[in-house]
A tleap script that builds the chain and sets N, CA, C and O, in Angstrom:
source leaprc.protein.ff14SB
mol = sequence {
  NMET ALA GLU ARG LYS VAL LEU ASN LYS ASN
  TYR PRO ALA ASP PHE ASP PRO LYS MET ILE
  PRO ARG LEU LEU LYS PRO LYS ASN HIE GLN
  LYS LYS ASN ARG PHE MET LEU PRO VAL PRO
  ALA ARG CYS ASN LYS CYS GLY ASN TYR MET
  SER GLU GLY THR LYS PHE ASN ARG ARG VAL
  GLU GLN VAL THR GLU GLU THR TYR LEU GLY
  ILE GLU ILE TYR ARG PHE TYR PHE ASN CYS
  SER THR LEU ARG ILE ILE SER VAL ILE ASP
  CYS ASP MET GLU LYS GLU GLU GLU ASN ASP
  VAL LYS MET ILE THR CYS LYS LYS LYS LEU
  MET PHE TRP ASN CYS ARG GLY LEU TRP GLY
  ARG ARG GLU MET CLYS
}
set mol.1.N position { 45.331 177.004 -113.329 }
set mol.1.CA position { 44.804 176.417 -114.532 }
set mol.1.C position { 43.728 175.381 -114.232 }
set mol.1.O position { 42.964 175.018 -115.126 }
set mol.2.N position { 43.654 174.912 -113.033 }
set mol.2.CA position { 42.677 173.882 -112.707 }
set mol.2.C position { 41.254 174.415 -112.773 }
set mol.2.O position { 40.318 173.650 -113.005 }
set mol.3.N position { 41.078 175.725 -112.570 }
set mol.3.CA position { 39.721 176.260 -112.609 }
set mol.3.C position { 39.145 176.265 -114.026 }
set mol.3.O position { 37.929 176.355 -114.189 }
set mol.4.N position { 39.995 176.171 -115.053 }
set mol.4.CA position { 39.516 176.143 -116.430 }
set mol.4.C position { 39.156 174.732 -116.893 }
set mol.4.O position { 38.468 174.566 -117.901 }
set mol.5.N position { 39.603 173.748 -116.184 }
set mol.5.CA position { 39.358 172.369 -116.584 }
set mol.5.C position { 37.896 172.009 -116.326 }
set mol.5.O position { 37.416 172.093 -115.195 }
set mol.6.N position { 37.204 171.612 -117.373 }
set mol.6.CA position { 35.782 171.303 -117.258 }
set mol.6.C position { 35.613 169.790 -117.254 }
set mol.6.O position { 36.055 169.108 -118.178 }
set mol.7.N position { 34.982 169.275 -116.225 }
set mol.7.CA position { 34.751 167.845 -116.127 }
set mol.7.C position { 33.389 167.456 -116.679 }
set mol.7.O position { 33.243 166.390 -117.276 }
set mol.8.N position { 32.403 168.298 -116.489 }
set mol.8.CA position { 31.047 168.023 -116.967 }
set mol.8.C position { 30.645 169.112 -117.952 }
set mol.8.O position { 30.876 170.298 -117.720 }
set mol.9.N position { 30.042 168.689 -119.048 }
set mol.9.CA position { 29.573 169.654 -120.034 }
set mol.9.C position { 28.061 169.737 -119.956 }
set mol.9.O position { 27.381 168.724 -119.790 }
set mol.10.N position { 27.546 170.931 -120.076 }
set mol.10.CA position { 26.111 171.156 -119.981 }
set mol.10.C position { 25.521 171.177 -121.385 }
set mol.10.O position { 25.829 172.066 -122.178 }
set mol.11.N position { 24.680 170.207 -121.688 }
set mol.11.CA position { 23.975 170.165 -122.960 }
set mol.11.C position { 22.557 170.682 -122.749 }
set mol.11.O position { 21.912 170.323 -121.765 }
set mol.12.N position { 22.067 171.513 -123.653 }
set mol.12.CA position { 20.688 172.003 -123.487 }
set mol.12.C position { 19.676 170.870 -123.653 }
set mol.12.O position { 19.980 169.832 -124.239 }
set mol.13.N position { 18.495 171.080 -123.139 }
set mol.13.CA position { 17.467 170.039 -123.158 }
set mol.13.C position { 16.977 169.748 -124.574 }
set mol.13.O position { 16.554 168.628 -124.859 }
set mol.14.N position { 17.028 170.730 -125.456 }
set mol.14.CA position { 16.537 170.530 -126.817 }
set mol.14.C position { 17.654 170.112 -127.786 }
set mol.14.O position { 17.469 170.200 -129.000 }
set mol.15.N position { 18.789 169.666 -127.284 }
set mol.15.CA position { 19.919 169.257 -128.129 }
set mol.15.C position { 19.610 167.924 -128.807 }
set mol.15.O position { 19.193 166.967 -128.156 }
set mol.16.N position { 19.819 167.875 -130.114 }
set mol.16.CA position { 19.585 166.649 -130.878 }
set mol.16.C position { 20.878 166.292 -131.614 }
set mol.16.O position { 21.264 167.020 -132.529 }
set mol.17.N position { 21.565 165.196 -131.251 }
set mol.17.CA position { 22.833 164.857 -131.913 }
set mol.17.C position { 22.666 164.472 -133.377 }
set mol.17.O position { 23.641 164.491 -134.129 }
set mol.18.N position { 21.459 164.126 -133.797 }
set mol.18.CA position { 21.230 163.773 -135.199 }
set mol.18.C position { 21.311 164.992 -136.116 }
set mol.18.O position { 21.481 164.843 -137.326 }
set mol.19.N position { 21.193 166.178 -135.563 }
set mol.19.CA position { 21.242 167.400 -136.361 }
set mol.19.C position { 22.676 167.818 -136.705 }
set mol.19.O position { 22.877 168.676 -137.565 }
set mol.20.N position { 23.669 167.224 -136.044 }
set mol.20.CA position { 25.069 167.545 -136.334 }
set mol.20.C position { 25.445 166.886 -137.655 }
set mol.20.O position { 25.226 165.685 -137.813 }
set mol.21.N position { 26.008 167.634 -138.614 }
set mol.21.CA position { 26.364 167.019 -139.903 }
set mol.21.C position { 27.523 166.040 -139.747 }
set mol.21.O position { 28.451 166.283 -138.977 }
set mol.22.N position { 27.463 164.937 -140.479 }
set mol.22.CA position { 28.518 163.928 -140.432 }
set mol.22.C position { 29.650 164.333 -141.351 }
set mol.22.O position { 29.435 164.997 -142.365 }
set mol.23.N position { 30.849 163.934 -140.995 }
set mol.23.CA position { 31.999 164.198 -141.849 }
set mol.23.C position { 31.991 163.217 -143.011 }
set mol.23.O position { 31.811 162.015 -142.816 }
set mol.24.N position { 32.183 163.722 -144.196 }
set mol.24.CA position { 32.185 162.883 -145.384 }
set mol.24.C position { 33.607 162.484 -145.745 }
set mol.24.O position { 34.526 163.299 -145.656 }
set mol.25.N position { 33.791 161.238 -146.152 }
set mol.25.CA position { 35.094 160.781 -146.615 }
set mol.25.C position { 35.320 161.296 -148.034 }
set mol.25.O position { 34.363 161.456 -148.792 }
set mol.26.N position { 36.567 161.554 -148.399 }
set mol.26.CA position { 36.812 161.989 -149.775 }
set mol.26.C position { 36.462 160.893 -150.770 }
set mol.26.O position { 36.521 159.708 -150.441 }
set mol.27.N position { 36.098 161.288 -151.986 }
set mol.27.CA position { 35.661 160.324 -152.988 }
set mol.27.C position { 36.787 159.408 -153.442 }
set mol.27.O position { 36.544 158.256 -153.804 }
set mol.28.N position { 38.019 159.912 -153.426 }
set mol.28.CA position { 39.139 159.089 -153.884 }
set mol.28.C position { 39.735 158.244 -152.758 }
set mol.28.O position { 40.719 157.539 -152.983 }
set mol.29.N position { 39.172 158.295 -151.567 }
set mol.29.CA position { 39.594 157.487 -150.412 }
set mol.29.C position { 41.063 157.703 -150.063 }
set mol.29.O position { 41.738 156.763 -149.644 }
set mol.30.N position { 41.562 158.912 -150.228 }
set mol.30.CA position { 42.935 159.222 -149.853 }
set mol.30.C position { 42.927 159.994 -148.540 }
set mol.30.O position { 42.143 160.924 -148.347 }
set mol.31.N position { 43.822 159.583 -147.641 }
set mol.31.CA position { 43.957 160.261 -146.365 }
set mol.31.C position { 45.214 161.118 -146.413 }
set mol.31.O position { 46.195 160.752 -147.060 }
set mol.32.N position { 45.186 162.249 -145.735 }
set mol.32.CA position { 46.354 163.121 -145.676 }
set mol.32.C position { 46.981 162.997 -144.300 }
set mol.32.O position { 46.280 163.026 -143.288 }
set mol.33.N position { 48.296 162.860 -144.258 }
set mol.33.CA position { 49.023 162.870 -142.998 }
set mol.33.C position { 50.472 163.258 -143.258 }
set mol.33.O position { 50.847 163.521 -144.401 }
set mol.34.N position { 51.278 163.296 -142.223 }
set mol.34.CA position { 52.670 163.729 -142.311 }
set mol.34.C position { 53.555 162.513 -142.104 }
set mol.34.O position { 53.260 161.665 -141.261 }
set mol.35.N position { 54.649 162.419 -142.874 }
set mol.35.CA position { 55.542 161.277 -142.729 }
set mol.35.C position { 56.974 161.706 -142.998 }
set mol.35.O position { 57.236 162.808 -143.482 }
set mol.36.N position { 57.890 160.810 -142.673 }
set mol.36.CA position { 59.311 161.038 -142.927 }
set mol.36.C position { 59.759 160.066 -144.004 }
set mol.36.O position { 59.348 158.906 -144.014 }
set mol.37.N position { 60.594 160.537 -144.901 }
set mol.37.CA position { 61.067 159.730 -146.015 }
set mol.37.C position { 61.885 158.550 -145.487 }
set mol.37.O position { 62.831 158.769 -144.732 }
set mol.38.N position { 61.557 157.306 -145.855 }
set mol.38.CA position { 62.243 156.144 -145.277 }
set mol.38.C position { 63.644 155.910 -145.829 }
set mol.38.O position { 64.483 155.324 -145.144 }
set mol.39.N position { 63.912 156.354 -147.045 }
set mol.39.CA position { 65.218 156.145 -147.675 }
set mol.39.C position { 65.656 157.446 -148.336 }
set mol.39.O position { 64.809 158.254 -148.716 }
set mol.40.N position { 66.963 157.667 -148.482 }
set mol.40.CA position { 67.402 158.847 -149.231 }
set mol.40.C position { 67.015 158.711 -150.698 }
set mol.40.O position { 67.091 157.620 -151.264 }
set mol.41.N position { 66.602 159.815 -151.315 }
set mol.41.CA position { 66.101 159.750 -152.690 }
set mol.41.C position { 66.539 160.982 -153.466 }
set mol.41.O position { 66.966 161.986 -152.898 }
set mol.42.N position { 66.419 160.870 -154.794 }
set mol.42.CA position { 66.742 161.968 -155.706 }
set mol.42.C position { 65.599 162.094 -156.701 }
set mol.42.O position { 65.166 161.097 -157.279 }
set mol.43.N position { 65.108 163.309 -156.904 }
set mol.43.CA position { 64.003 163.552 -157.827 }
set mol.43.C position { 64.509 163.412 -159.258 }
set mol.43.O position { 65.570 163.938 -159.595 }
set mol.44.N position { 63.752 162.703 -160.107 }
set mol.44.CA position { 64.159 162.516 -161.499 }
set mol.44.C position { 63.974 163.774 -162.333 }
set mol.44.O position { 64.700 163.964 -163.309 }
set mol.45.N position { 63.035 164.633 -161.988 }
set mol.45.CA position { 62.739 165.825 -162.789 }
set mol.45.C position { 63.718 166.960 -162.510 }
set mol.45.O position { 64.305 167.515 -163.439 }
set mol.46.N position { 63.899 167.311 -161.233 }
set mol.46.CA position { 64.721 168.484 -160.906 }
set mol.46.C position { 66.092 168.116 -160.351 }
set mol.46.O position { 66.962 168.984 -160.276 }
set mol.47.N position { 66.319 166.861 -159.959 }
set mol.47.CA position { 67.616 166.444 -159.442 }
set mol.47.C position { 67.843 166.797 -157.987 }
set mol.47.O position { 68.978 166.733 -157.515 }
set mol.48.N position { 66.805 167.166 -157.267 }
set mol.48.CA position { 66.921 167.539 -155.863 }
set mol.48.C position { 67.168 166.295 -155.011 }
set mol.48.O position { 66.489 165.281 -155.171 }
set mol.49.N position { 68.153 166.380 -154.096 }
set mol.49.CA position { 68.433 165.285 -153.173 }
set mol.49.C position { 67.608 165.469 -151.911 }
set mol.49.O position { 67.585 166.554 -151.330 }
set mol.50.N position { 66.929 164.407 -151.489 }
set mol.50.CA position { 66.140 164.424 -150.264 }
set mol.50.C position { 66.719 163.357 -149.343 }
set mol.50.O position { 66.767 162.180 -149.701 }
set mol.51.N position { 67.151 163.763 -148.174 }
set mol.51.CA position { 67.799 162.819 -147.273 }
set mol.51.C position { 66.759 161.996 -146.523 }
set mol.51.O position { 65.574 162.328 -146.500 }
set mol.52.N position { 67.225 160.931 -145.921 }
set mol.52.CA position { 66.351 160.079 -145.116 }
set mol.52.C position { 65.875 160.874 -143.906 }
set mol.52.O position { 66.675 161.526 -143.236 }
set mol.53.N position { 64.599 160.822 -143.629 }
set mol.53.CA position { 64.048 161.540 -142.492 }
set mol.53.C position { 63.485 162.904 -142.845 }
set mol.53.O position { 63.050 163.631 -141.952 }
set mol.54.N position { 63.479 163.277 -144.129 }
set mol.54.CA position { 62.874 164.536 -144.542 }
set mol.54.C position { 61.361 164.433 -144.373 }
set mol.54.O position { 60.756 163.444 -144.787 }
set mol.55.N position { 60.748 165.449 -143.767 }
set mol.55.CA position { 59.313 165.397 -143.492 }
set mol.55.C position { 58.519 165.954 -144.666 }
set mol.55.O position { 58.877 166.975 -145.253 }
set mol.56.N position { 57.436 165.262 -144.994 }
set mol.56.CA position { 56.543 165.659 -146.072 }
set mol.56.C position { 55.104 165.465 -145.629 }
set mol.56.O position { 54.815 164.652 -144.751 }
set mol.57.N position { 54.198 166.228 -146.251 }
set mol.57.CA position { 52.773 165.931 -146.149 }
set mol.57.C position { 52.462 164.957 -147.270 }
set mol.57.O position { 52.815 165.208 -148.422 }
set mol.58.N position { 51.813 163.860 -146.955 }
set mol.58.CA position { 51.565 162.845 -147.972 }
set mol.58.C position { 50.086 162.506 -148.038 }
set mol.58.O position { 49.317 162.776 -147.116 }
set mol.59.N position { 49.716 161.904 -149.162 }
set mol.59.CA position { 48.394 161.325 -149.337 }
set mol.59.C position { 48.580 159.820 -149.427 }
set mol.59.O position { 49.483 159.343 -150.115 }
set mol.60.N position { 47.741 159.080 -148.745 }
set mol.60.CA position { 47.851 157.625 -148.686 }
set mol.60.C position { 46.613 157.021 -149.325 }
set mol.60.O position { 45.492 157.441 -149.037 }
set mol.61.N position { 46.815 156.033 -150.195 }
set mol.61.CA position { 45.687 155.288 -150.730 }
set mol.61.C position { 46.032 153.810 -150.735 }
set mol.61.O position { 47.196 153.430 -150.857 }
set mol.62.N position { 45.013 152.990 -150.601 }
set mol.62.CA position { 45.203 151.547 -150.649 }
set mol.62.C position { 45.101 151.102 -152.098 }
set mol.62.O position { 44.161 151.472 -152.802 }
set mol.63.N position { 46.074 150.303 -152.546 }
set mol.63.CA position { 46.054 149.781 -153.908 }
set mol.63.C position { 45.064 148.631 -153.928 }
set mol.63.O position { 45.270 147.610 -153.271 }
set mol.64.N position { 44.001 148.796 -154.676 }
set mol.64.CA position { 42.919 147.811 -154.631 }
set mol.64.C position { 43.215 146.575 -155.465 }
set mol.64.O position { 42.756 145.485 -155.124 }
set mol.65.N position { 43.969 146.714 -156.546 }
set mol.65.CA position { 44.183 145.570 -157.435 }
set mol.65.C position { 45.350 144.684 -157.007 }
set mol.65.O position { 45.553 143.623 -157.598 }
set mol.66.N position { 46.119 145.085 -156.003 }
set mol.66.CA position { 47.285 144.297 -155.610 }
set mol.66.C position { 47.230 143.943 -154.131 }
set mol.66.O position { 46.858 144.763 -153.293 }
set mol.67.N position { 47.609 142.701 -153.827 }
set mol.67.CA position { 47.865 142.269 -152.455 }
set mol.67.C position { 49.072 141.348 -152.495 }
set mol.67.O position { 49.400 140.786 -153.540 }
set mol.68.N position { 49.726 141.196 -151.362 }
set mol.68.CA position { 50.846 140.268 -151.262 }
set mol.68.C position { 50.590 139.368 -150.066 }
set mol.68.O position { 50.665 139.812 -148.921 }
set mol.69.N position { 50.289 138.106 -150.330 }
set mol.69.CA position { 49.983 137.108 -149.300 }
set mol.69.C position { 48.879 137.596 -148.368 }
set mol.69.O position { 48.931 137.366 -147.160 }
set mol.70.N position { 47.890 138.264 -148.928 }
set mol.70.CA position { 46.773 138.762 -148.142 }
set mol.70.C position { 47.033 140.076 -147.436 }
set mol.70.O position { 46.153 140.578 -146.737 }
set mol.71.N position { 48.225 140.654 -147.598 }
set mol.71.CA position { 48.563 141.928 -146.968 }
set mol.71.C position { 48.201 143.052 -147.934 }
set mol.71.O position { 48.523 142.984 -149.120 }
set mol.72.N position { 47.537 144.081 -147.428 }
set mol.72.CA position { 47.160 145.211 -148.266 }
set mol.72.C position { 48.393 146.044 -148.610 }
set mol.72.O position { 49.272 146.241 -147.770 }
set mol.73.N position { 48.451 146.524 -149.831 }
set mol.73.CA position { 49.570 147.339 -150.291 }
set mol.73.C position { 49.090 148.780 -150.392 }
set mol.73.O position { 47.994 149.042 -150.886 }
set mol.74.N position { 49.912 149.709 -149.923 }
set mol.74.CA position { 49.561 151.122 -149.924 }
set mol.74.C position { 50.474 151.891 -150.865 }
set mol.74.O position { 51.616 151.500 -151.104 }
set mol.75.N position { 49.953 152.988 -151.394 }
set mol.75.CA position { 50.716 153.881 -152.264 }
set mol.75.C position { 50.715 155.263 -151.617 }
set mol.75.O position { 49.679 155.736 -151.150 }
set mol.76.N position { 51.887 155.908 -151.591 }
set mol.76.CA position { 52.044 157.205 -150.946 }
set mol.76.C position { 52.401 158.258 -151.986 }
set mol.76.O position { 53.269 158.030 -152.829 }
set mol.77.N position { 51.739 159.405 -151.933 }
set mol.77.CA position { 52.007 160.527 -152.825 }
set mol.77.C position { 52.533 161.687 -151.990 }
set mol.77.O position { 51.960 162.013 -150.950 }
set mol.78.N position { 53.622 162.313 -152.437 }
set mol.78.CA position { 54.127 163.513 -151.781 }
set mol.78.C position { 54.748 164.415 -152.834 }
set mol.78.O position { 55.042 163.969 -153.943 }
set mol.79.N position { 54.947 165.679 -152.493 }
set mol.79.CA position { 55.492 166.652 -153.432 }
set mol.79.C position { 56.984 166.823 -153.217 }
set mol.79.O position { 57.461 166.834 -152.082 }
set mol.80.N position { 57.721 166.958 -154.319 }
set mol.80.CA position { 59.145 167.284 -154.245 }
set mol.80.C position { 59.272 168.668 -153.611 }
set mol.80.O position { 58.433 169.537 -153.849 }
set mol.81.N position { 60.309 168.876 -152.809 }
set mol.81.CA position { 60.401 170.112 -152.041 }
set mol.81.C position { 60.786 171.325 -152.877 }
set mol.81.O position { 60.590 172.449 -152.415 }
set mol.82.N position { 61.324 171.156 -154.085 }
set mol.82.CA position { 61.710 172.322 -154.875 }
set mol.82.C position { 60.683 172.690 -155.935 }
set mol.82.O position { 60.253 173.842 -155.988 }
set mol.83.N position { 60.277 171.750 -156.779 }
set mol.83.CA position { 59.381 172.066 -157.889 }
set mol.83.C position { 57.939 171.654 -157.645 }
set mol.83.O position { 57.091 171.875 -158.510 }
set mol.84.N position { 57.633 171.065 -156.502 }
set mol.84.CA position { 56.284 170.612 -156.169 }
set mol.84.C position { 55.750 169.582 -157.159 }
set mol.84.O position { 54.556 169.563 -157.458 }
set mol.85.N position { 56.632 168.730 -157.664 }
set mol.85.CA position { 56.232 167.637 -158.543 }
set mol.85.C position { 55.763 166.484 -157.662 }
set mol.85.O position { 56.380 166.197 -156.636 }
set mol.86.N position { 54.695 165.833 -158.047 }
set mol.86.CA position { 54.164 164.732 -157.244 }
set mol.86.C position { 55.061 163.512 -157.401 }
set mol.86.O position { 55.309 163.062 -158.520 }
set mol.87.N position { 55.546 162.980 -156.292 }
set mol.87.CA position { 56.346 161.759 -156.268 }
set mol.87.C position { 55.510 160.645 -155.657 }
set mol.87.O position { 54.640 160.895 -154.823 }
set mol.88.N position { 55.778 159.424 -156.074 }
set mol.88.CA position { 54.969 158.280 -155.652 }
set mol.88.C position { 55.881 157.214 -155.060 }
set mol.88.O position { 56.939 156.921 -155.617 }
set mol.89.N position { 55.474 156.633 -153.931 }
set mol.89.CA position { 56.190 155.517 -153.311 }
set mol.89.C position { 55.231 154.339 -153.233 }
set mol.89.O position { 54.108 154.479 -152.749 }
set mol.90.N position { 55.670 153.185 -153.706 }
set mol.90.CA position { 54.924 151.940 -153.552 }
set mol.90.C position { 55.700 151.032 -152.611 }
set mol.90.O position { 56.923 150.940 -152.715 }
set mol.91.N position { 55.017 150.364 -151.704 }
set mol.91.CA position { 55.671 149.400 -150.826 }
set mol.91.C position { 55.918 148.121 -151.614 }
set mol.91.O position { 55.014 147.623 -152.285 }
set mol.92.N position { 57.130 147.585 -151.539 }
set mol.92.CA position { 57.474 146.359 -152.249 }
set mol.92.C position { 57.662 145.257 -151.218 }
set mol.92.O position { 58.719 145.160 -150.595 }
set mol.93.N position { 56.653 144.437 -151.037 }
set mol.93.CA position { 56.681 143.403 -150.007 }
set mol.93.C position { 57.486 142.178 -150.417 }
set mol.93.O position { 57.904 141.406 -149.554 }
set mol.94.N position { 57.715 141.980 -151.709 }
set mol.94.CA position { 58.385 140.770 -152.162 }
set mol.94.C position { 59.879 140.779 -151.844 }
set mol.94.O position { 60.496 139.718 -151.751 }
set mol.95.N position { 60.459 141.951 -151.679 }
set mol.95.CA position { 61.881 142.045 -151.348 }
set mol.95.C position { 62.073 141.715 -149.877 }
set mol.95.O position { 61.175 141.927 -149.062 }
set mol.96.N position { 63.239 141.200 -149.544 }
set mol.96.CA position { 63.496 140.801 -148.163 }
set mol.96.C position { 64.038 141.945 -147.320 }
set mol.96.O position { 64.022 141.860 -146.092 }
set mol.97.N position { 64.517 143.012 -147.948 }
set mol.97.CA position { 65.079 144.120 -147.196 }
set mol.97.C position { 63.975 144.868 -146.462 }
set mol.97.O position { 62.823 144.872 -146.897 }
set mol.98.N position { 64.332 145.500 -145.347 }
set mol.98.CA position { 63.342 146.212 -144.543 }
set mol.98.C position { 62.841 147.468 -145.241 }
set mol.98.O position { 61.636 147.711 -145.297 }
set mol.99.N position { 63.752 148.259 -145.769 }
set mol.99.CA position { 63.388 149.566 -146.309 }
set mol.99.C position { 63.222 149.549 -147.814 }
set mol.99.O position { 63.444 150.579 -148.451 }
set mol.100.N position { 62.842 148.435 -148.415 }
set mol.100.CA position { 62.759 148.400 -149.864 }
set mol.100.C position { 61.423 148.956 -150.322 }
set mol.100.O position { 60.366 148.400 -150.023 }
set mol.101.N position { 61.487 150.055 -151.047 }
set mol.101.CA position { 60.300 150.685 -151.599 }
set mol.101.C position { 60.547 150.966 -153.071 }
set mol.101.O position { 61.686 151.184 -153.483 }
set mol.102.N position { 59.480 150.963 -153.866 }
set mol.102.CA position { 59.580 151.334 -155.271 }
set mol.102.C position { 59.222 152.802 -155.378 }
set mol.102.O position { 58.115 153.204 -155.020 }
set mol.103.N position { 60.151 153.603 -155.869 }
set mol.103.CA position { 59.893 155.024 -156.051 }
set mol.103.C position { 59.681 155.261 -157.529 }
set mol.103.O position { 60.559 154.959 -158.337 }
set mol.104.N position { 58.538 155.793 -157.895 }
set mol.104.CA position { 58.175 155.897 -159.301 }
set mol.104.C position { 58.755 157.149 -159.946 }
set mol.104.O position { 59.353 157.044 -161.017 }
set mol.105.N position { 58.610 158.321 -159.350 }
set mol.105.CA position { 59.158 159.535 -159.950 }
set mol.105.C position { 60.429 159.994 -159.252 }
set mol.105.O position { 60.976 161.047 -159.583 }
set mol.106.N position { 60.901 159.212 -158.292 }
set mol.106.CA position { 62.171 159.491 -157.628 }
set mol.106.C position { 63.072 158.282 -157.795 }
set mol.106.O position { 62.623 157.204 -158.186 }
set mol.107.N position { 64.343 158.472 -157.495 }
set mol.107.CA position { 65.299 157.379 -157.578 }
set mol.107.C position { 65.965 157.233 -156.220 }
set mol.107.O position { 66.422 158.218 -155.639 }
set mol.108.N position { 66.022 156.001 -155.712 }
set mol.108.CA position { 66.689 155.772 -154.435 }
set mol.108.C position { 68.178 156.001 -154.594 }
set mol.108.O position { 68.782 155.543 -155.563 }
set mol.109.N position { 68.774 156.715 -153.639 }
set mol.109.CA position { 70.216 156.892 -153.662 }
set mol.109.C position { 70.865 155.600 -153.194 }
set mol.109.O position { 70.412 154.992 -152.224 }
set mol.110.N position { 71.920 155.178 -153.875 }
set mol.110.CA position { 72.618 153.954 -153.512 }
set mol.110.C position { 73.576 154.257 -152.369 }
set mol.110.O position { 74.486 155.071 -152.522 }
set mol.111.N position { 73.382 153.623 -151.248 }
set mol.111.CA position { 74.232 153.858 -150.088 }
set mol.111.C position { 75.348 152.827 -150.064 }
set mol.111.O position { 75.202 151.738 -150.618 }
set mol.112.N position { 76.452 153.164 -149.431 }
set mol.112.CA position { 77.617 152.288 -149.482 }
set mol.112.C position { 77.380 150.961 -148.787 }
set mol.112.O position { 77.994 149.962 -149.163 }
set mol.113.N position { 76.506 150.912 -147.780 }
set mol.113.CA position { 76.258 149.634 -147.108 }
set mol.113.C position { 75.320 148.748 -147.919 }
set mol.113.O position { 75.153 147.574 -147.589 }
set mol.114.N position { 74.703 149.281 -148.975 }
set mol.114.CA position { 73.882 148.462 -149.859 }
set mol.114.C position { 74.717 147.805 -150.944 }
set mol.114.O position { 74.194 146.980 -151.693 }
set mol.115.N position { 76.000 148.142 -151.057 }
set mol.115.CA position { 76.866 147.652 -152.135 }
set mol.115.C position { 77.825 146.582 -151.646 }
set mol.115.O position { 78.914 146.456 -152.206 }
set mol.116.N position { 77.482 145.822 -150.652 }
set mol.116.CA position { 78.421 144.839 -150.100 }
set mol.116.C position { 78.865 143.837 -151.145 }
set mol.116.O position { 80.030 143.437 -151.169 }
set mol.117.N position { 77.953 143.428 -152.007 }
set mol.117.CA position { 78.323 142.489 -153.060 }
set mol.117.C position { 79.320 143.100 -154.028 }
set mol.117.O position { 80.236 142.412 -154.480 }
set mol.118.N position { 79.165 144.377 -154.357 }
set mol.118.CA position { 80.089 145.036 -155.277 }
set mol.118.C position { 81.473 145.179 -154.664 }
set mol.118.O position { 82.476 144.963 -155.344 }
set mol.119.N position { 81.539 145.539 -153.387 }
set mol.119.CA position { 82.842 145.707 -152.740 }
set mol.119.C position { 83.570 144.371 -152.650 }
set mol.119.O position { 84.785 144.307 -152.840 }
set mol.120.N position { 82.829 143.311 -152.363 }
set mol.120.CA position { 83.455 141.997 -152.279 }
set mol.120.C position { 84.049 141.570 -153.609 }
set mol.120.O position { 85.121 140.966 -153.631 }
set mol.121.N position { 83.390 141.865 -154.708 }
set mol.121.CA position { 83.898 141.504 -156.029 }
set mol.121.C position { 85.145 142.292 -156.373 }
set mol.121.O position { 86.062 141.755 -156.995 }
set mol.122.N position { 85.197 143.546 -155.983 }
set mol.122.CA position { 86.381 144.360 -156.275 }
set mol.122.C position { 87.609 143.846 -155.532 }
set mol.122.O position { 88.711 143.817 -156.082 }
set mol.123.N position { 87.413 143.445 -154.290 }
set mol.123.CA position { 88.547 142.969 -153.510 }
set mol.123.C position { 89.076 141.647 -154.045 }
set mol.123.O position { 90.269 141.369 -153.923 }
set mol.124.N position { 88.207 140.825 -154.637 }
set mol.124.CA position { 88.648 139.531 -155.141 }
set mol.124.C position { 89.495 139.675 -156.400 }
set mol.124.O position { 90.336 138.817 -156.668 }
set mol.125.N position { 89.295 140.742 -157.182 }
set mol.125.CA position { 90.053 140.919 -158.420 }
set mol.125.C position { 91.435 141.329 -158.159 }
set mol.125.O position { 92.209 141.521 -159.097 }
savepdb mol mol.pdb
quit
């Protein structure tokens, strides 16, 4: 395989790098990439459960009208895996929890370790 490895590339003498077309950014300034769902969620439209770590293709945009202490806030769009409904995640910086996100068309599933206050109240009664 070493014979296929090219260390030097031969450019012709009449090559002009200005003639190569530049890549244009999308007009809506959204980038596409792949991510894993940070929290377990349930779709409000179809009722589909999506576990933590489910992989999705997402679109990312920066929220221009909001900042938190000078930190930029991002909004993530992804499709539900069954009906292809667009779901939206907003980062919530004001909360102290690590994984706290606002899900607009989905609902976060309540996990048992998030209910410590509720369990403590039940035991006291």
